[in-house]
C-alpha positions in Angstrom: -7.0 38.7 133.4 -8.5 36.0 131.2 -10.9 33.3 132.4 -10.5 29.6 133.2 -12.3 26.7 134.9 -13.8 27.6 138.2 -12.5 26.1 141.4 -14.1 24.0 144.1 -13.5 23.8 147.9 -15.0 21.0 150.0 -16.7 21.9 153.3 -15.2 20.4 156.4 -17.5 19.1 159.1 -18.8 21.5 161.6 -19.1 20.7 165.3 -21.9 18.2 164.6 -20.2 15.0 163.5 -21.0 13.6 160.0 -23.7 10.9 160.2 -25.7 12.7 162.9 -29.1 14.2 162.1 -27.9 17.7 162.9 -25.2 17.3 160.3 -27.7 15.9 157.7 -29.9 19.0 158.3 -27.0 21.4 158.0 -25.8 19.8 154.7 -29.3 20.1 153.3 -29.5 23.7 154.5 -26.2 24.5 152.8 -27.4 23.0 149.5 -30.8 24.8 149.6 -29.3 28.2 150.6 -26.7 28.0 147.9 -29.3 27.0 145.3 -32.0 29.5 146.2 -30.5 32.2 148.3 -31.6 33.1 151.8 -34.9 34.8 151.2 -36.3 32.2 148.7 -35.2 29.2 150.8 -37.7 27.7 153.3 -37.4 25.3 156.2 -39.8 23.0 154.3 -37.3 22.8 151.4 -34.5 22.0 153.8 -36.6 19.4 155.6 -37.4 17.6 152.4 -33.8 17.8 151.2 -32.6 16.3 154.5 -35.3 13.6 154.5 -36.2 14.3 158.1 -39.3 15.5 159.9 -39.9 19.2 160.6 -39.7 18.6 164.3 -36.2 17.1 163.7 -35.1 20.3 162.0 -36.4 22.5 164.8 -34.9 20.3 167.4 -31.5 21.5 166.3 -32.2 24.9 164.7 -34.8 27.3 166.0 -35.5 28.9 162.6 -34.2 29.6 159.1 -31.9 32.4 160.4 -30.3 30.0 162.9 -29.8 27.5 160.1 -28.1 30.1 157.9 -25.9 31.2 160.7 -24.8 27.6 161.3 -24.0 27.2 157.5 -22.0 30.4 157.6 -20.1 29.3 160.7 -19.4 25.9 159.2 -18.1 27.3 155.9 -16.0 29.9 157.7 -14.6 27.2 160.0 -13.6 25.2 157.0 -11.9 28.2 155.4 -10.1 29.1 158.6 -8.6 25.6 159.0 -6.8 25.9 155.6 -5.3 29.3 156.6 -4.4 28.1 160.1 -2.4 25.3 158.6 0.1 27.8 157.2 3.1 28.3 159.5 5.6 31.2 159.6 9.3 30.5 159.4 11.8 33.4 160.1 13.4 34.6 156.9 10.7 33.2 154.7 8.0 35.9 154.8 7.6 35.9 151.0 6.9 32.2 151.0 4.4 32.6 153.9 2.7 35.5 152.2 2.5 33.6 148.9 0.9 30.6 150.7 -1.6 32.8 152.5 -2.5 34.6 149.3 -2.9 31.4 147.2 -4.9 29.7 150.0 -7.2 32.8 150.5 -7.8 33.0 146.7 -8.7 29.3 146.7 -11.4 30.2 149.3 -12.9 33.3 147.6 -12.8 31.8 144.1 -14.4 28.5 145.2 -18.0 27.8 144.5 -18.9 27.8 148.3 -17.0 31.0 148.9 -18.6 32.8 146.0 -22.1 31.5 146.8 -21.8 32.6 150.4 -20.5 36.0 149.5 -23.3 36.6 146.9 -25.9 35.7 149.5 -24.4 37.9 152.2 -24.2 40.9 149.8 -27.8 40.3 148.6 -29.3 40.0 152.1 -27.0 42.3 154.1 -29.3 45.3 154.1 -32.4 43.3 155.2 -30.5 41.0 157.6 -27.5 43.0 158.9 -26.9 40.5 161.7 -26.3 37.7 159.2 -23.8 39.9 157.3 -22.0 40.7 160.5 -21.9 37.0 161.4 -20.2 36.3 158.1 -17.7 39.1 158.5 -16.7 38.2 162.0 -16.4 34.5 161.3 -14.8 34.9 157.9 -12.8 38.0 156.7 -12.2 39.3 160.2 -10.7 36.0 161.4 -8.6 35.6 158.2 -7.1 39.1 158.7 -6.4 38.3 162.3 -4.4 35.3 161.2 -2.4 37.3 158.7 -1.7 39.9 161.5 -0.2 37.1 163.6 2.2 36.2 160.7 3.1 39.9 160.3 3.8 40.2 164.0 6.3 37.3 163.7 7.8 39.1 160.6 8.2 42.3 162.7 10.0 40.3 165.3 12.3 38.7 162.8 13.1 42.1 161.2 11.5 41.4 157.8 9.0 44.1 157.9 8.8 47.6 159.4 5.2 48.8 159.7 6.1 52.2 161.1 3.0 53.8 162.6 0.7 51.3 160.8 -1.1 48.9 163.1 -0.8 45.1 162.6 -4.5 44.8 161.9 -4.3 47.6 159.4 -1.4 46.1 157.5 -3.1 42.7 157.5 -6.3 44.2 156.1 -4.2 46.0 153.4 -2.7 42.7 152.4 -5.9 40.7 152.5 -7.8 43.3 150.4 -5.0 43.5 147.8 -5.1 39.7 147.5 -8.8 39.3 146.8 -9.5 42.5 145.0 -9.2 41.9 141.2 -9.5 38.1 141.1 -12.7 38.1 143.2 -14.2 41.0 141.2 -13.5 39.1 138.0 -15.0 35.9 139.3 -18.1 37.7 140.7 -18.7 39.4 137.3 -17.9 36.2 135.3 -19.5 33.5 137.4 -18.8 30.7 134.9 -15.1 31.0 135.1 -12.2 32.0 137.3 -8.7 33.4 136.7 -6.2 30.8 135.6 -3.5 29.5 137.9 -0.9 31.4 135.9 -2.9 34.7 136.3 -3.3 34.0 140.0 0.5 33.4 140.3 1.2 36.6 138.6 -1.3 38.6 140.7 0.1 37.1 144.0 3.6 38.1 142.9 2.4 41.7 142.2 0.6 41.9 145.5 3.6 40.6 147.5 6.1 42.8 145.7 3.8 45.9 146.3 3.4 45.0 150.0 7.1 44.4 150.5 8.0 47.7 148.8 5.8 49.4 151.3 6.7 47.5 154.5 9.7 45.2 153.8 13.0 46.0 155.6 15.8 46.9 153.2 17.3 43.4 152.9 13.9 41.9 152.0 12.6 44.5 149.6 12.9 44.1 145.8 14.6 46.8 143.8 
């Protein structure tokens, strides 16, 4: 794969509404964590960025760890909403898988997605609870959504998973999708795969997946 301009994905608002102090603090925390990482970031930095008093920060978030968990949950919530908007239509599994793959790559190749992933990998050994929070709120939920689509595809007769569990097949698909494009972006942080390269990769992934699990009338030769 070659390299192209990197992508951006806007964060959607968390439970705290935009305009509230809690939201202001969370946006400031997001900026500081993404800029400095978890270990180097401090609540003093976040307080100054938010333009509020330290007591205001602690009124909403007990400590730096709680702030980071809130940032992770807000980012993952935003990511989940884009996946959740994709609906399955019987007979159109390929179209559904293509939409899921492209949307998921938009997430992992976005600046927020890559920043968050880098922080989690860097801090996971020292703060396993933070890494677990990310996994359960992000990749685990995404795979569960894919599994729901695959369950519908089993019902419509488009796939036959045999003795493979739905969650196992979903994880196979999700990991195939993000593998090479994400690795390329992580090792070339100033660029991302082009749209043409992503289109090609998604086709290869779906063809591979359907050869393995697609029922005869839906497989490619």
